C-alpha positions as YAML, in Angstrom:
chain: A
units: angstrom
residues:
- id: 1
  name: MET
  ca: [0.00, 0.00, 0.00]
- id: 2
  name: SER
  ca: [1.39, 3.38, -0.98]
- id: 3
  name: SER
  ca: [2.10, 5.94, 1.72]
- id: 4
  name: GLY
  ca: [-0.36, 8.36, 0.10]
- id: 5
  name: LEU
  ca: [-3.21, 5.83, 0.23]
- id: 6
  name: TYR
  ca: [-2.38, 4.91, 3.83]
- id: 7
  name: PHE
  ca: [-2.46, 8.59, 4.80]
- id: 8
  name: LEU
  ca: [-5.86, 9.05, 3.11]
- id: 9
  name: ILE
  ca: [-7.35, 6.05, 4.98]
- id: 10
  name: SER
  ca: [-5.98, 7.39, 8.28]
- id: 11
  name: VAL
  ca: [-7.58, 10.79, 7.67]
- id: 12
  name: LEU
  ca: [-10.94, 9.21, 6.81]
- id: 13
  name: HIS
  ca: [-10.83, 7.10, 9.97]
- id: 14
  name: LEU
  ca: [-10.03, 10.17, 12.05]
- id: 15
  name: GLY
  ca: [-12.98, 11.98, 10.48]
- id: 16
  name: VAL
  ca: [-15.34, 9.16, 11.45]
- id: 17
  name: SER
  ca: [-14.01, 9.18, 15.01]
- id: 18
  name: VAL
  ca: [-14.51, 12.93, 15.35]
- id: 19
  name: HIS
  ca: [-18.04, 12.70, 13.95]
- id: 20
  name: THR
  ca: [-19.10, 9.99, 16.43]
- id: 21
  name: GLY
  ca: [-17.45, 11.59, 19.43]
- id: 22
  name: GLU
  ca: [-15.12, 8.66, 20.05]
- id: 23
  name: GLU
  ca: [-12.13, 10.92, 20.50]
- id: 24
  name: SER
  ca: [-13.51, 12.33, 23.75]
- id: 25
  name: GLY
  ca: [-13.60, 8.90, 25.39]
- id: 26
  name: GLU
  ca: [-17.04, 9.73, 26.84]
- id: 27
  name: ARG
  ca: [-20.00, 7.37, 26.82]
- id: 28
  name: ARG
  ca: [-23.47, 8.05, 28.16]
- id: 29
  name: HIS
  ca: [-25.03, 5.40, 30.38]
- id: 30
  name: GLU
  ca: [-28.57, 6.24, 31.48]
- id: 31
  name: THR
  ca: [-29.58, 4.66, 34.77]
- id: 32
  name: GLY
  ca: [-32.84, 6.58, 34.96]
- id: 33
  name: THR
  ca: [-34.47, 6.25, 31.56]
- id: 34
  name: VAL
  ca: [-38.06, 5.07, 31.21]
- id: 35
  name: GLY
  ca: [-37.02, 1.43, 31.26]
- id: 36
  name: LEU
  ca: [-34.87, 1.93, 34.37]
- id: 37
  name: ARG
  ca: [-36.72, 4.68, 36.21]
- id: 38
  name: LEU
  ca: [-37.23, 3.80, 39.87]
- id: 39
  name: PRO
  ca: [-40.33, 5.19, 41.64]
- id: 40
  name: ILE
  ca: [-38.55, 4.83, 44.98]
- id: 41
  name: THR
  ca: [-35.37, 6.86, 45.02]
- id: 42
  name: GLY
  ca: [-32.34, 5.60, 46.91]
- id: 43
  name: HIS
  ca: [-32.79, 2.07, 45.55]
- id: 44
  name: GLN
  ca: [-29.41, 0.49, 44.91]
- id: 45
  name: ILE
  ca: [-29.39, -1.14, 41.49]
- id: 46
  name: ALA
  ca: [-27.83, -4.57, 41.33]
- id: 47
  name: ALA
  ca: [-25.97, -5.56, 38.18]
- id: 48
  name: ASP
  ca: [-28.04, -8.74, 37.80]
- id: 49
  name: GLU
  ca: [-31.26, -6.74, 38.18]
- id: 50
  name: TYR
  ca: [-30.68, -4.87, 34.93]
- id: 51
  name: PRO
  ca: [-28.28, -6.70, 32.60]
- id: 52
  name: ASN
  ca: [-27.13, -3.55, 30.81]
- id: 53
  name: LEU
  ca: [-25.92, -2.14, 34.11]
- id: 54
  name: ALA
  ca: [-23.47, -5.04, 34.36]
- id: 55
  name: ASN
  ca: [-21.70, -3.42, 31.42]
- id: 56
  name: ALA
  ca: [-21.29, -0.23, 33.47]
- id: 57
  name: VAL
  ca: [-18.51, -1.88, 35.46]
- id: 58
  name: ALA
  ca: [-16.60, -2.63, 32.29]
- id: 59
  name: LEU
  ca: [-17.31, 0.79, 30.78]
- id: 60
  name: CYS
  ca: [-15.37, 2.73, 33.38]
- id: 61
  name: ARG
  ca: [-12.44, 0.35, 32.98]
- id: 62
  name: ASP
  ca: [-12.28, 0.77, 29.24]
- id: 63
  name: VAL
  ca: [-12.91, 4.47, 28.67]
- id: 64
  name: GLY
  ca: [-11.89, 7.74, 30.28]
- id: 65
  name: VAL
  ca: [-15.31, 9.22, 30.97]
- id: 66
  name: GLU
  ca: [-18.72, 7.64, 31.53]
- id: 67
  name: ARG
  ca: [-22.00, 9.54, 31.97]
- id: 68
  name: ARG
  ca: [-25.05, 8.31, 33.87]
- id: 69
  name: LEU
  ca: [-28.51, 9.85, 34.12]
- id: 70
  name: THR
  ca: [-29.94, 9.56, 37.65]
- id: 71
  name: TYR
  ca: [-33.26, 10.62, 39.20]
- id: 72
  name: GLY
  ca: [-34.26, 11.71, 42.71]
- id: 73
  name: ALA
  ca: [-37.41, 12.98, 44.46]
- id: 74
  name: VAL
  ca: [-37.58, 16.20, 46.44]
- id: 75
  name: GLY
  ca: [-37.32, 15.48, 50.18]
- id: 76
  name: GLU
  ca: [-35.94, 11.98, 49.63]
- id: 77
  name: ARG
  ca: [-32.44, 10.74, 48.85]
- id: 78
  name: ALA
  ca: [-30.52, 9.69, 45.77]
- id: 79
  name: ILE
  ca: [-27.60, 7.30, 45.50]
- id: 80
  name: LEU
  ca: [-24.93, 7.92, 42.89]
- id: 81
  name: GLN
  ca: [-24.14, 4.24, 42.50]
- id: 82
  name: LEU
  ca: [-20.64, 3.21, 41.43]
- id: 83
  name: ASN
  ca: [-21.39, -0.44, 40.56]
- id: 84
  name: MET
  ca: [-17.67, -1.17, 40.73]
- id: 85
  name: ASP
  ca: [-15.25, -3.20, 42.79]
- id: 86
  name: ALA
  ca: [-11.57, -2.79, 43.72]
- id: 87
  name: ILE
  ca: [-11.99, 0.93, 44.47]
- id: 88
  name: LYS
  ca: [-9.22, 2.71, 46.36]
- id: 89
  name: ASP
  ca: [-10.97, 6.06, 46.76]
- id: 90
  name: VAL
  ca: [-13.37, 8.40, 44.98]
- id: 91
  name: SER
  ca: [-13.21, 12.20, 44.82]
- id: 92
  name: TRP
  ca: [-16.62, 13.81, 44.27]
- id: 93
  name: THR
  ca: [-17.04, 17.25, 42.72]
- id: 94
  name: TYR
  ca: [-20.12, 19.36, 42.07]
- id: 95
  name: GLY
  ca: [-20.20, 22.74, 40.38]
- id: 96
  name: GLY
  ca: [-16.44, 22.61, 40.06]
- id: 97
  name: ASN
  ca: [-15.94, 22.18, 43.83]
- id: 98
  name: HIS
  ca: [-14.56, 19.15, 45.64]
- id: 99
  name: ILE
  ca: [-17.40, 18.20, 48.02]
- id: 100
  name: ALA
  ca: [-16.37, 14.80, 49.40]
- id: 101
  name: THR
  ca: [-14.08, 11.79, 49.28]
- id: 102
  name: THR
  ca: [-15.31, 8.23, 49.79]
- id: 103
  name: GLU
  ca: [-13.58, 4.90, 50.30]
- id: 104
  name: ALA
  ca: [-15.09, 1.44, 50.43]
- id: 105
  name: GLY
  ca: [-15.89, 0.44, 54.01]
- id: 106
  name: LYS
  ca: [-14.92, 3.84, 55.49]
- id: 107
  name: ASP
  ca: [-16.72, 6.98, 56.62]
- id: 108
  name: ILE
  ca: [-17.20, 9.78, 54.14]
- id: 109
  name: GLN
  ca: [-14.90, 12.80, 54.25]
- id: 110
  name: VAL
  ca: [-17.07, 15.85, 53.60]
- id: 111
  name: ARG
  ca: [-15.56, 19.11, 52.45]
- id: 112
  name: GLY
  ca: [-17.26, 22.22, 53.85]
- id: 113
  name: ASP
  ca: [-20.04, 22.79, 56.38]
- id: 114
  name: ARG
  ca: [-22.65, 23.12, 53.65]
- id: 115
  name: TYR
  ca: [-22.58, 19.38, 52.94]
- id: 116
  name: LYS
  ca: [-22.34, 18.03, 56.49]
- id: 117
  name: GLY
  ca: [-25.39, 15.86, 57.08]
- id: 118
  name: LYS
  ca: [-26.29, 16.30, 53.44]
- id: 119
  name: LEU
  ca: [-23.90, 13.68, 52.09]
- id: 120
  name: GLY
  ca: [-23.31, 10.08, 53.05]
- id: 121
  name: THR
  ca: [-21.85, 6.93, 51.58]
- id: 122
  name: THR
  ca: [-22.59, 3.24, 51.07]
- id: 123
  name: PRO
  ca: [-20.21, 0.38, 51.91]
- id: 124
  name: ASP
  ca: [-18.85, 0.37, 48.36]
- id: 125
  name: GLY
  ca: [-18.10, 4.13, 48.34]
- id: 126
  name: SER
  ca: [-21.14, 5.32, 46.38]
- id: 127
  name: LEU
  ca: [-22.40, 8.80, 47.26]
- id: 128
  name: ILE
  ca: [-25.70, 9.41, 49.09]
- id: 129
  name: ILE
  ca: [-27.38, 12.80, 48.76]
- id: 130
  name: ASN
  ca: [-29.99, 13.31, 51.49]
- id: 131
  name: ASP
  ca: [-33.04, 15.60, 51.64]
- id: 132
  name: LEU
  ca: [-32.99, 16.42, 47.97]
- id: 133
  name: LYS
  ca: [-33.99, 19.87, 46.76]
- id: 134
  name: GLN
  ca: [-34.40, 21.27, 43.26]
- id: 135
  name: LYS
  ca: [-31.13, 23.16, 43.63]
- id: 136
  name: ASP
  ca: [-29.27, 19.85, 44.10]
- id: 137
  name: ARG
  ca: [-29.77, 18.87, 40.46]
- id: 138
  name: GLY
  ca: [-26.85, 19.02, 38.07]
- id: 139
  name: ILE
  ca: [-23.63, 17.21, 37.21]
- id: 140
  name: TYR
  ca: [-21.76, 15.30, 39.95]
- id: 141
  name: THR
  ca: [-18.36, 13.97, 38.95]
- id: 142
  name: ALA
  ca: [-16.71, 10.93, 40.52]
- id: 143
  name: SER
  ca: [-12.97, 10.58, 39.96]
- id: 144
  name: VAL
  ca: [-12.33, 6.92, 40.76]
- id: 145
  name: ARG
  ca: [-8.93, 5.49, 41.65]
- id: 146
  name: ARG
  ca: [-8.83, 1.70, 41.31]
- id: 147
  name: ASN
  ca: [-7.10, -0.49, 43.86]
- id: 148
  name: THR
  ca: [-5.30, -2.48, 41.20]
- id: 149
  name: PRO
  ca: [-1.62, -3.05, 40.35]
- id: 150
  name: GLY
  ca: [-1.87, -0.57, 37.50]
- id: 151
  name: GLY
  ca: [-3.76, 1.98, 39.61]
- id: 152
  name: GLU
  ca: [-6.21, 2.75, 36.82]
- id: 153
  name: THR
  ca: [-8.38, 5.83, 37.13]
- id: 154
  name: CYS
  ca: [-11.65, 6.73, 35.49]
- id: 155
  name: THR
  ca: [-14.31, 9.41, 35.66]
- id: 156
  name: ILE
  ca: [-18.08, 9.03, 36.00]
- id: 157
  name: ARG
  ca: [-20.38, 12.00, 35.50]
- id: 158
  name: TYR
  ca: [-23.82, 11.72, 37.10]
- id: 159
  name: ASP
  ca: [-26.54, 13.93, 35.63]
- id: 160
  name: LEU
  ca: [-28.91, 14.18, 38.62]
- id: 161
  name: GLN
  ca: [-32.48, 15.22, 37.84]
- id: 162
  name: VAL
  ca: [-34.64, 16.19, 40.84]
- id: 163
  name: CYS
  ca: [-38.45, 16.18, 40.64]
- id: 164
  name: LYS
  ca: [-41.34, 16.55, 43.10]
- id: 165
  name: ASN
  ca: [-43.58, 13.55, 43.68]
- id: 166
  name: ILE
  ca: [-46.98, 13.89, 42.04]
- id: 167
  name: SER
  ca: [-50.13, 13.15, 44.07]
- id: 168
  name: GLU
  ca: [-53.76, 12.92, 42.96]
- id: 169
  name: ASP
  ca: [-54.39, 16.33, 44.57]
- id: 170
  name: ASP
  ca: [-51.91, 17.86, 42.11]
- id: 171
  name: ILE
  ca: [-54.08, 16.78, 39.16]
- id: 172
  name: HIS
  ca: [-57.00, 19.01, 38.15]
- id: 173
  name: ILE
  ca: [-59.60, 18.11, 35.54]
- id: 174
  name: GLU
  ca: [-61.72, 20.95, 34.17]
- id: 175
  name: HIS
  ca: [-64.78, 20.22, 32.01]
- id: 176
  name: ASN
  ca: [-66.73, 22.25, 29.50]
- id: 177
  name: VAL
  ca: [-69.98, 21.27, 27.72]
- id: 178
  name: THR
  ca: [-69.63, 22.65, 24.19]
- id: 179
  name: SER
  ca: [-73.03, 21.47, 22.94]
- id: 180
  name: LYS
  ca: [-76.04, 19.56, 24.32]
- id: 181
  name: GLU
  ca: [-77.60, 18.17, 21.14]
- id: 182
  name: PRO
  ca: [-75.57, 16.22, 20.32]
- id: 183
  name: CYS
  ca: [-73.74, 16.17, 23.65]
- id: 184
  name: ASN
  ca: [-70.12, 17.23, 23.19]
- id: 185
  name: MET
  ca: [-67.74, 18.15, 25.97]
- id: 186
  name: THR
  ca: [-64.06, 18.68, 26.69]
- id: 187
  name: PHE
  ca: [-61.95, 17.76, 29.71]
- id: 188
  name: THR
  ca: [-58.64, 19.51, 30.32]
- id: 189
  name: CYS
  ca: [-56.08, 17.87, 32.58]
- id: 190
  name: ARG
  ca: [-53.73, 20.23, 34.42]
- id: 191
  name: VAL
  ca: [-50.96, 19.36, 36.88]
- id: 192
  name: ASP
  ca: [-49.36, 21.63, 39.48]
- id: 193
  name: ARG
  ca: [-45.87, 20.45, 38.60]
- id: 194
  name: SER
  ca: [-43.26, 21.25, 35.99]
- id: 195
  name: HIS
  ca: [-41.71, 18.77, 33.54]
- id: 196
  name: VAL
  ca: [-44.72, 16.45, 33.64]
- id: 197
  name: ASN
  ca: [-45.93, 14.09, 30.93]
- id: 198
  name: ILE
  ca: [-49.76, 13.94, 30.75]
- id: 199
  name: THR
  ca: [-51.72, 11.18, 29.02]
- id: 200
  name: TRP
  ca: [-55.41, 10.19, 28.75]
- id: 201
  name: SER
  ca: [-56.82, 6.66, 28.67]
- id: 202
  name: SER
  ca: [-60.28, 5.07, 28.50]
- id: 203
  name: SER
  ca: [-61.74, 2.18, 30.49]
- id: 204
  name: ALA
  ca: [-63.29, 0.98, 27.24]
- id: 205
  name: GLY
  ca: [-59.84, 0.51, 25.76]
- id: 206
  name: SER
  ca: [-60.91, 2.24, 22.56]
- id: 207
  name: ASP
  ca: [-59.26, 5.09, 20.70]
- id: 208
  name: ILE
  ca: [-59.85, 8.51, 22.22]
- id: 209
  name: ASN
  ca: [-59.74, 12.01, 20.82]
- id: 210
  name: VAL
  ca: [-57.00, 13.97, 22.57]
- id: 211
  name: ILE
  ca: [-55.20, 17.13, 21.52]
- id: 212
  name: GLY
  ca: [-52.46, 18.17, 23.89]
- id: 213
  name: HIS
  ca: [-53.89, 17.79, 27.40]
- id: 214
  name: VAL
  ca: [-57.52, 18.17, 26.25]
- id: 215
  name: LEU
  ca: [-59.87, 15.19, 25.93]
- id: 216
  name: TYR
  ca: [-62.83, 15.51, 23.52]
- id: 217
  name: VAL
  ca: [-65.91, 13.39, 24.26]
- id: 218
  name: SER
  ca: [-69.05, 13.06, 22.15]
- id: 219
  name: ALA
  ca: [-72.24, 11.22, 23.23]
- id: 220
  name: PRO
  ca: [-70.74, 9.90, 26.50]
- id: 221
  name: ASP
  ca: [-71.38, 6.34, 27.62]
- id: 222
  name: PRO
  ca: [-72.52, 5.98, 31.28]
- id: 223
  name: SER
  ca: [-70.14, 3.03, 31.79]
- id: 224
  name: VAL
  ca: [-66.98, 4.61, 30.36]
- id: 225
  name: VAL
  ca: [-64.41, 6.24, 32.64]
- id: 226
  name: TYR
  ca: [-61.52, 8.35, 31.38]
- id: 227
  name: THR
  ca: [-58.28, 8.64, 33.33]
- id: 228
  name: CYS
  ca: [-55.68, 11.38, 33.25]
- id: 229
  name: THR
  ca: [-52.22, 10.09, 34.18]
- id: 230
  name: ALA
  ca: [-49.37, 12.42, 35.12]
- id: 231
  name: GLN
  ca: [-45.78, 11.18, 35.19]
- id: 232
  name: ASN
  ca: [-42.45, 12.83, 35.92]
- id: 233
  name: CYS
  ca: [-38.95, 11.49, 36.55]
- id: 234
  name: VAL
  ca: [-39.80, 9.94, 39.95]
- id: 235
  name: SER
  ca: [-43.55, 9.34, 40.24]
- id: 236
  name: THR
  ca: [-46.85, 8.60, 38.54]
- id: 237
  name: SER
  ca: [-50.37, 9.55, 39.65]
- id: 238
  name: SER
  ca: [-53.84, 9.44, 38.10]
- id: 239
  name: LYS
  ca: [-57.31, 10.94, 38.41]
- id: 240
  name: SER
  ca: [-60.46, 9.69, 36.69]
- id: 241
  name: VAL
  ca: [-63.66, 11.27, 35.42]
- id: 242
  name: THR
  ca: [-66.99, 9.93, 34.07]
- id: 243
  name: PRO
  ca: [-68.27, 12.28, 31.35]
- id: 244
  name: TRP
  ca: [-71.81, 10.92, 31.71]
- id: 245
  name: ASP
  ca: [-72.02, 12.64, 35.11]
- id: 246
  name: TYR
  ca: [-71.73, 15.98, 33.30]
- id: 247
  name: HIS
  ca: [-74.14, 15.13, 30.50]
- id: 248
  name: ASP
  ca: [-77.18, 17.39, 30.18]
- id: 249
  name: GLY
  ca: [-76.64, 19.06, 33.55]
- id: 250
  name: ARG
  ca: [-76.73, 15.79, 35.49]
- id: 251
  name: THR
  ca: [-74.16, 16.98, 38.00]
- id: 252
  name: GLY
  ca: [-76.22, 20.05, 38.81]
- id: 253
  name: ASP
  ca: [-79.42, 18.01, 39.11]
- id: 254
  name: ARG
  ca: [-77.70, 15.56, 41.41]
- id: 255
  name: ASN
  ca: [-76.41, 18.35, 43.65]
- id: 256
  name: ARG
  ca: [-79.85, 19.96, 43.82]
- id: 257
  name: ALA
  ca: [-81.33, 16.60, 44.78]
- id: 258
  name: MET
  ca: [-78.81, 16.19, 47.58]
- id: 259
  name: ILE
  ca: [-79.79, 19.60, 48.96]
- id: 260
  name: ALA
  ca: [-83.53, 18.94, 48.60]
- id: 261
  name: ILE
  ca: [-83.51, 15.69, 50.60]
- id: 262
  name: PRO
  ca: [-82.30, 17.26, 53.88]
- id: 263
  name: CYS
  ca: [-84.77, 20.13, 53.44]
- id: 264
  name: VAL
  ca: [-87.70, 17.70, 53.11]
- id: 265
  name: ALA
  ca: [-86.51, 15.83, 56.21]
- id: 266
  name: VAL
  ca: [-86.36, 19.03, 58.27]
- id: 267
  name: ILE
  ca: [-89.85, 20.05, 57.22]
- id: 268
  name: GLY
  ca: [-91.13, 16.59, 58.21]
- id: 269
  name: ILE
  ca: [-89.55, 16.80, 61.64]
- id: 270
  name: LEU
  ca: [-91.01, 20.27, 62.28]
- id: 271
  name: PHE
  ca: [-94.47, 19.10, 61.21]
- id: 272
  name: ALA
  ca: [-94.33, 16.07, 63.52]
- id: 273
  name: THR
  ca: [-93.16, 18.23, 66.46]
- id: 274
  name: PHE
  ca: [-95.98, 20.72, 65.86]
- id: 275
  name: THR
  ca: [-98.55, 17.87, 65.78]
- id: 276
  name: ILE
  ca: [-97.33, 16.36, 69.08]
- id: 277
  name: ILE
  ca: [-97.44, 19.76, 70.86]
- id: 278
  name: ASN
  ca: [-101.01, 20.37, 69.75]
...
């Protein structure tokens, strides 16, 4: 092979490497994607629980930088799991500041009063972040020194996303009757949280007409219930509605009936009392 041809092939290979990002030595490993999202934060993920996490141990050995997406709930705790063995020590940084050092089987060394009581560690040296707040989100970097003859080092970047748990009380469904003959109505699902995914479903299992967060119902069936489900990075909650209850003013009629019954009872009691006295 001529030297000119060899040089051309080398340049082309370099171009492919630059395009794919291989030259940076960084790989992204998401531990909190939809398939791996954990409703209960602080759960330590075992390698045999999710097979692709078993590869995480090898990743940090083979490349310079690994990136993991992690989730945590406000008020709870998150664990930045190492999933590695033979660790000598780990230096943790956040916002460019060295916040702690951990070693397997030893107490954590916290840097600065701000993080005392906030940070902890597991027996393998993973980092625990307690009492999570929105301001705790961001990139945490673990610089890992291996306890091996070669003393290999690697870096893991944890992208911590912090969300508030969603409850049923956070979900609001507003209805509007657009026409009575035929009966058409809309139901808008609203959630008092940011970064929330909202979906509608039907108990009938049939296709439904939804645009954005708005459900469109025509000629409601008394037996069909629609459910609005809200999901964020740490929790899922739902609230249901039966459109038939709002058909042709049925909700108002039902409320008026509930008021009328006690009134009739009071009148009956007063009449009986008046009869006994006389």
